[in-house]
Structure formats: C-alpha cells, structure tokens
C-alpha positions, -999 to 999 in steps of 0.1 A, spaced: 373 -467 451 365 -433 455 383 -404 470 380 -406 510 374 -374 533 373 -371 569 350 -351 595 366 -317 596 378 -315 558 373 -283 540 361 -289 507 347 -274 472 320 -287 451 299 -277 421 264 -268 428 236 -251 403 247 -220 421 285 -225 411 312 -234 432 304 -239 469 329 -245 498 323 -260 530 330 -283 561 325 -319 559 303 -325 592 292 -361 589 307 -394 572 279 -422 559 287 -452 552 255 -471 553 223 -459 533 208 -429 550 173 -413 541 180 -378 534 157 -351 518 134 -375 509 157 -397 488 176 -428 497 215 -422 493 235 -455 492 266 -455 509 292 -481 519 325 -479 535 344 -481 503 320 -456 485 305 -433 515 286 -400 512 294 -367 534 273 -341 549 287 -307 540 280 -275 558 280 -244 535 308 -218 547 284 -188 535 250 -204 540 251 -228 565 232 -252 541 237 -291 544 244 -307 515 253 -345 508 277 -357 480 299 -387 471 336 -383 474 339 -380 435 320 -347 436 344 -331 462 379 -314 458 396 -310 492 409 -272 496 
C-alpha cells in the first residue's frame, strides 16, 4: 500500500525542473484519462491531481512520488 494523502494536503514532488510544491485538489481511485494517457488508480493505490504553488500547473502523481510538507 502506498502513502495516502487527502485533498488539501500540501506536498512536494520531483520533476524535470527540480522539486515542485503544490496542493492536492483531487484524489482518483478509478482509472482516469489525463493528458492523453490512462492513469491506473485503485482505492489502495490512488493517484492525485496537484496544483503547483508557483505556476498553477496541474500534475498527476501516485502517492509514492509525493512527500507531505
């Protein structure tokens, strides 16, 4: 089981541009098509939509890629 987070949690993740911080805006527990790809999600292994603090960019990551701050 991966780390679990909640909507509103402030998190950090590593991207091509370095570490990014943002707020979780949605938790997905069923497969979802996002930016042309199907992201596989389950209740035990959800994916999270995160809004970047600096750019307002929306990213999607599994809990294992995130650190709560």
